[in-house]
C-alpha angles and dihedrals in degrees: 000000000000124000114216126190122201117197123193120184112230113245085328103188091044091047092053091049090053090054088063096036107039089166087073094061117124090017125106108264126189122193114200139054120359119273094254098038134094102256143085142258113268094191138323141206121266089252088061092047090062087070092055097261116145140165118287091024114131108263090230089058090049090053092051090052094047116010091173092062121115111243119203132173117241119267100203096177089057092048092048092053091053092044091054090055092047093051090048087058091051086060089061089068103039138001088218107080124157112197109213095175140333090288105028136065146161121225127193101217097171093114099041103046091094090063090065102033098246141005095262092053090051091051093048091049091051092050092048093050093049090050094046099042101035105025094232132101134232138193121228135202122190120196145137093268143020097260094054093042089054091049090047094055089058096053101079108022132193110044097345141131126214126191105206122209116268102196116087094233093049091046093053091047092050093050098042098086095038120106112261089237091078090071123092114260095025106115129154094285095053093042090052090051092052099043098075088059093053092252104142105129136052088246090060090056092045091057096044122096109247092230091059090048089052090055091051096047097035092226131088093203093050091048094050093047094049091047091053093046092052087063092045095253111149144130118296095196117118110208100222127166117218109231129171112243114244093198142357119221145154133201135195126204113202118231088230125018108274122225097174113099091200092054092050091046092051091051090049091056091050089053090051090058092047093049092047093050092051093041093056094057084091127040103252143115133227125224098192138045123200140180134197128206124188120184132208091273090054092249104150132200128185126196130185138184134183122245115240085242127002107281142194104176129101094238093059092044092049093047094055094040091056092044090055093043094049090051092050095043112019117208117267091015131100120252103264107183095087133311115016091235123078121222100179139016124191139181131190147156126226145172091065123205134196092218133032093246093045091229098102096253133099114219119237097208118047129208120228090262092050092048090051091050091050089054090051091050092051091048090052091049090050090052089049090055092050092049090050086060090056100255111152099232096152120200111220120105 
């Protein structure tokens, strides 16, 4: 049996806006057309939803419901940047990721659950990493198929996790009292067609003969699909597209802007370990190391440097990370590229290769330097294995 995870970002566009405008927190926020323009709401904060505002509502209607709301136009480039980081995190938990939209995805986690102990622990780890690294929250549903996982992610929004039942009897019992509108394919038109017959819940559909349902819907295929959905029967296939990674990176956003160089440096070294551990899941080498620093005013600098030879070990990664960091923020000197406080630090490797020489061939006889690098790679892999067993080895020095 498959295990499918559905992740839905919470009020995503509004949440990203709040990252850049913390003074708007706890106030109703509407992303979309202006309050006096012809246009609609793209999304809104949960504070705005309390006034009855929802996506696709005319912005003028939203203004009438809540004239004190803040209205802001969408910044799609900003949302895409955050989405890219979020989806990179999804890849930490499964190689099988189906992007539904910029803020929604299915993951087949059947083969990676054992790395986290159980499915719930995996889901909690994913939610925590998204929150820590990207500053936004998501809701997760875990189930034996896509339909149930999607329903699960809606049960405890925002910032919740729901483990759905896996046994057929328990699934049917869970769905029975739910409104039929939670099922795929039941929009307003279908719901209107079912309502005169007293069919308003999944349980009503479960108890109805499929031939009678066919008469109501006018389609045998639609009747059979809806009947199956009412019992939670659906596809468990995640439509993922294999794509070679162009880089591997991690970022950390500090809870409060950090002025201590030592604290930022320590976090950078922790990111190096995390990147190395993920990078070595496949046999490949990186030709370039890079870091990112973002200060309290959101001014961002990126720096990169080539490895002497393509590398995959923690020691090489750490060496280049510190070289870049020391150049960007010299020891015993204030940070001079903007604000003196750091909001975000990131590390990554790029220009990936399938072999250490980048030519597609592995050498039979190794030089002393190559032999030393092989030992470093093996040491890093050994440390990865120990960390996979839960041993707190750390990584900062």
